N, C-alpha and C positions, 0 to 999 in steps of 0.2 A: 312578468315576464319578459323585460329586457334582463332583469337578472338572471332568470333560468337560461336566457339564449345564451348568454356570457359564459355561465357557467359551462354549459354543454361544449361551447367553443373549448373553453380552458381545458376539458376533460379530454376530448379529441386531439388538440394542440400535447398534450402531456402522453399521451399513448404515441404518437406519431413521433415523439424526441427520443422517444423511450425505444419505442422500435428501431431507430436510425442508430439509435446507439451500440443496442443491441447486434443489431448486423454488423456494423463495424466490428466489433469487438469481437465477434464469433468469426470474421473475415479474417482478422489477425491473429487470433487463436489456432484456425486452421494453417494459416502460413506459419506458424511457429512449431504447430505438429508435426505438419510435413519435415520442416527442419529436423527435427529432434528424431523424426524417425531414418532420414538418411544419416543422420551421426551414429544411431542405434545401429545400424544395416552395416555402417563402413568398420564401426568397432567390434562387431562378431566377426567378420570378415577376417580380423588381424587377432581374432582370440583362438582358445585351443580346442573348442566345442564348435568352429563352424562347420562339421560335418553333420551336426545333428540335423533333423527337418527343420526347415524355417518355418513353419506353420506352428512347432512347440515353443521353438525360437520366440515368436514375435507375441505370444505371451508374455514374454518378461518384460517389457515395453508396454504398457497399456498407456492409453491416452486421456485415464479418468482424469489427472489433475486438469488438462485444459478444458473438458467436459465443466469440471467443476468450477474453474476461473470465469466460463462464459456464464453461470450462473451468478457469481457474486459479486464480478466486477461492476455489473449495470446496477445490481442489487445499492451498491457504494453510493451512487448518483442518486438515487431514489430516496436512502437513508438521509442523505446529507438534508434535503429538505424537510424533514420530519425530526429530526434532533439535531443537537449540540455535540458533534465527535469530539472525545477526548485523546490527545496521545500522549506517550512517551516516548524516548531515546536516551538507550545508556550504554555507554561505552567502559571497558575496563581492560587494563593489561597488567601483567606482572610475569611471574617465573612459578613455573610448579618442579616440583623433584621428585622423581619414583625409582623403586630399587628394581635392578638388571641383577642378570646373571651373578652369581658369585656375591652375592651382597654388595653390589656395587650400586654406587646410588649417583644419579645424573640429574642436572638441573636443566630444563627448558625454559622457552620463551611461551607466553601464552596469551590469546587476546580475543575477545569477545564482542560483538555489538547484541544489540537488541532493542527493536523497535517493536510499538505497540500500537494498536489505533482502535480505539470503541466508539461504539455508536449505542444510543440509550434514551428510550423513552418511556414517558408512563403517562397514560391518559387513563384517570377514574379507575376503573378495577383490572386495568389492562397493562401488563409492564411487559417490555421487550427489550434484549439486547444483541448484539452482534459484536464480536471482538476478533480482529486480528494481529498475529504476532510472528515476526520472522529473527532469528536467531541464527547468525552466521558465527562460527568459531573456529582460529585457528592455531594449530598446535604445532610447533617446532620441536621437532622428533630427529631420531636417526632417519628417519625419511619423512617430511613433514606431511602430515594430514590435515583436512577439515570437514567440519560439522555443520550442515545447513537445515535447520529445524523450523518447519512452517506449520502454523497452528491456526487454525479456524472454530471459533468457538461462538455457539448462540443460544438463546432460552426465552422462550414466552411463557410469560406465567397470566392467569386469568383468577381474580380471587373473589369471592363474595360470600359476605357473612363467616361461615367456618368451615367453608371449604374452598380447595383451592385445585388448580389442574393447569398443565403446560406441556411443555416439551423440549428438549434439546437437542443440541448438535455440537458435533465433534469431530473434527476432520484435520487430519495432521499427515504430514509426511516430513521424514528425516533422511537426509542424505549425509553419509559418511565416506567422502573420497579418498583417496590414495593410502587406504588402509591396506593389508596385506588380499584383501578383497573387496572392492568397492560395493557397499551396502544400501541399500532403500529400504525404508519401513513406510508403511502407509498404514493408516487406522481410520475407521468413520464407523462411528458409533451415534444412535437415535434412540433418545430414551423419550420414556414418558415422566411427568411429577403429577402425583396425587397427593393430599395433604389434607388432613382434617382435625379440627380442632375439638379435641376432646372433653376437654376444660379450661378454665383461664388458663394455667399455667403449662397444660399438656398437650402436645400434639403426635399426632402419627403421619408416616411419611413413606411414601413406596414409592420406587423407583425402577422401573421395568424399561430392559435396555435389550435392543438387538448390538450386535458388536463385530465388526469384520475387522480383520487385519493380514496384511502379507507382507512378506520379507521375500526381495528380491535376491538375484544372482544363486547361484548352485550351491545348493541344492535351495529351492525356492520351497516357500511353505505359506500357506493359506491356513486361516483360521476363521470360523465362524462359532458365535458363542451366544447363547440367549441369556441373562442375569437378571438379577432382581433384588432390590436392599430395601430390607424395612424396618423404621427405626422408630422408636418411641422416644422423645426428648420432653425435657423440662427445663424451662425458662425462671431464672429468678430475677427479677425487677430490672430484667435487661443488662443484667452485669455479669452475670452465672448461666451458663446452658450447658447444659451435661444430657447425655443419651445413650442408646444402647439398642443395637440391632442385628440382623443377622443377613450373612450375604449367601447367594444361592447362584450357581452358574453351572450351566452344561456346555459341552465345548467339543469341537471337531474340529482336529487338525489334519491338511493333508500334504505332505513331504514331496516333492517332487524332483526326485536324486536323479542326478546323470551318470549314466552309465556309458560303456564304449559303442553299445548296440543298441541302446533304447534309454526309453525313457520310462523309470521303474517310481512307481507312485506307491508312498506309504501312508496308511493312517492310522490316527491316535483319536479315541471320545474318550471323554470322562466327564468328571465333576470336580468341581473347588467350592465349598461351602464351610463356613465359620461365624463365629462370633464377630462383633467390630463395636466399640466402645469409644466414644470421646468425649472432650471437655473443653469449656470455650471462656474465659474470665478476660473480662474487660473494665477492670476499675483503675485502681492506682497504677497497674500495668496491664500490658496485654499477654494472656498465655493460651496456648491451645494444642491439645494432644490428641492424638487419633492414633487406635492401636487396631491391628485386623489378624486373627489367626484362622488360616483356612486349610484343611485337610483338602489332599490332592489323591484324586482318585481314578486313574486311568488304564487302557490296555496293555499300557507297556511300562508302567510305575509298581512298585510293592508296597505295601502296607508296613510299617506307617511312615507315608511321604505326606509334609507339609508345608506351608510357608507363612510368613512372618512378614508384619509391614508395619512401621512405627513411623511417624511425623508428629515432631514436637518445634513448636515456636514461639519466642520468649523475646519481648519488645520492652523498652524501658527508656524513657528521658531524663538525661540527668544533665545537670549544670544550665538547664534552660533553654540550648540549643545543640545538645549530643545527644545522640539518639543511638541507643546499643540494640542490634539486632542479633540471635542466636538461632538456628535452623538444625534440625537433626530429620533427615528425611534419609529411611533405610529400609530395606527390603533385603532379605535373603530366605533361601529355601534349602529344605534337607530332602531329595528327589532319589529315592533309591532306583534304579532300573535294572529291568530284567533281563535286558541284552544291552552292553555298552553300543552296541553296532547302531541302536534306533535312535540316539540322540538326535538327529535330524527332526524327528516327530515329535521331540518335546515341546507342550505348550512353552512358550516364553513371554510372559508379559510384556507389554508396549514401554513402559518406563522401568528402565533398567539402571538411573542414574543414581546411584548414593552418595550422601553430602553432609557433613558436618562443618556448618560455617557461624562463625565470626563476623559480625561485620558492624563498622561504625561509622555512622555519616554525620553530617553537619552541613546546614543550609549555608549558601554561598550569595545570593539572591533570592528574590520572590520565587522564582520557577527552578532554579538549579539548586543540585544538594551534589557535592562531590564524597566521598568514603575510600575509607579501605577495609577489605576483606579477606579474610583466610581462614582456611581450613582445609579438609581432604573429600577428596572427589574419586569417585569409581563408577565408570560404565562398561559392564560387564554384558557379551554377548556369549549367552549360554552355547550356541551351537554354531557358531565362528569364532577363528582363532584369532581373536581381537580383544583385548580390554585395555581403557585408557582411563589411568586412575594416578593418583600421587597428593602431596601436598602441595598447598598453592598460595602465594601471597598478590595479591593484585589491590593498583591504586585504579578508580571510576569516577565517573559523574552522570548525573541522571537529569535530564530537562524535561518537565512535566509541562502541557500548555491544557 
C-alpha cells in the first residue's frame, strides 16, 4: 500500500515538474518569437518589396521553428531520465579554392563546427532514438557568407518474431546568410517503417512517408510529397548486406513569385520513380554503395528527364592507429524544361551538397581524434543565383563522449 502511494506521489510530482518546465520554455520561446517578428518586420520595411500586402509577406516568416522547439526541448529533460545521451563535437578549418570568371582561381578561408547529441534506449522489443545536430559553417569569399544547419531526427521501432513496425521523424532548417539573397530551407518528414523477415537471410522493408519542404525568400516555394521505398535485402553472415528496391513519389510544388502589383502563384505536379540498389560490406574493411536512378515527369518538364544519385563510403584502418575514409556523395540531374521561365516551380531536392572527400584520422587521446581532410564540394541551388563550390584542404579534430 505504501509503495503504491509513493509511486502515485512520484508520478504526480513528475507531471508537475514537466508542466512547469514546459510552461517556462513556452514563455521563453514566445518572447523569442515576438522578438523575431519585430526583427523581420523591420527587415521588410527596408526591403524593395515592402509595398506588397503585409498579409502575404507575414507568411514568409512562420513561427514553426519555435513551435517545434517548444516540443523538443522539454523532451530532452524527459529523455535524460531514460537514456544515456551520447554527444560529439568537431571543428575544422582550412582553405578552399574556386574558379572565377576568365578561368581565374582564388583561395579563401573556411571554418566549420559540428555539434551532435543522441538519446537512445532499448527495452525488450522496443527501440527508440532521437538525435540533434547543429552545423555552423563560415566561408570567407569576396563577400563572406555563413550557413547554419539544424537537423533533428528520431525513430521508434517495435520488433517481434519476424515482423517489425515503427515510425521516423526528420526535421531540418538550413539558413544561408549574406548570400546574394538570404535563403532558408525547412523540411519536415514523417515516415512509417514496416519490415518482414521472409526467410533466414531475406527481408522485405517498406518506408511510406509524407514530405514537406519550404524555401523562403522570393520566389517562395512550397513542396508537398507522398513517397514510398520498397526494398528486398539479403544478408550474408552479418558481413555482407545487399538489396534492391523501387522508389515512388508524387509531388506538388507551389511557387509564389513576387511581381510589382500582385503575388502570382505557379504550380507544378509530377512523379519521380525508379530503381535503387545498395551494397554494404563489413569484413576486413568497410565499404558501402548506394545508387538511384529516377525518372522525373512533371507539368513543366519534357521527356526524357531524369535524376541520379550515388553514395560510396570506404573505410580502412592501417598501421594500427591510422584510419582512411573516402566518401563520394553526388547528385545530378538532366531536366529539360518546356519553358525556361518556369524554373522557380521546378522540384529541387533538399540535399544538394555534392562531396568527394578523402579523410585521414588518428586518435590522440581516449575520446579525441584529429584529422586532415581534402576534396571537392559543391552546393548548387537550381532556383537561386548562388553556388558554393571548390576544392578544400582542412585540419580538424573530433571529441566524442
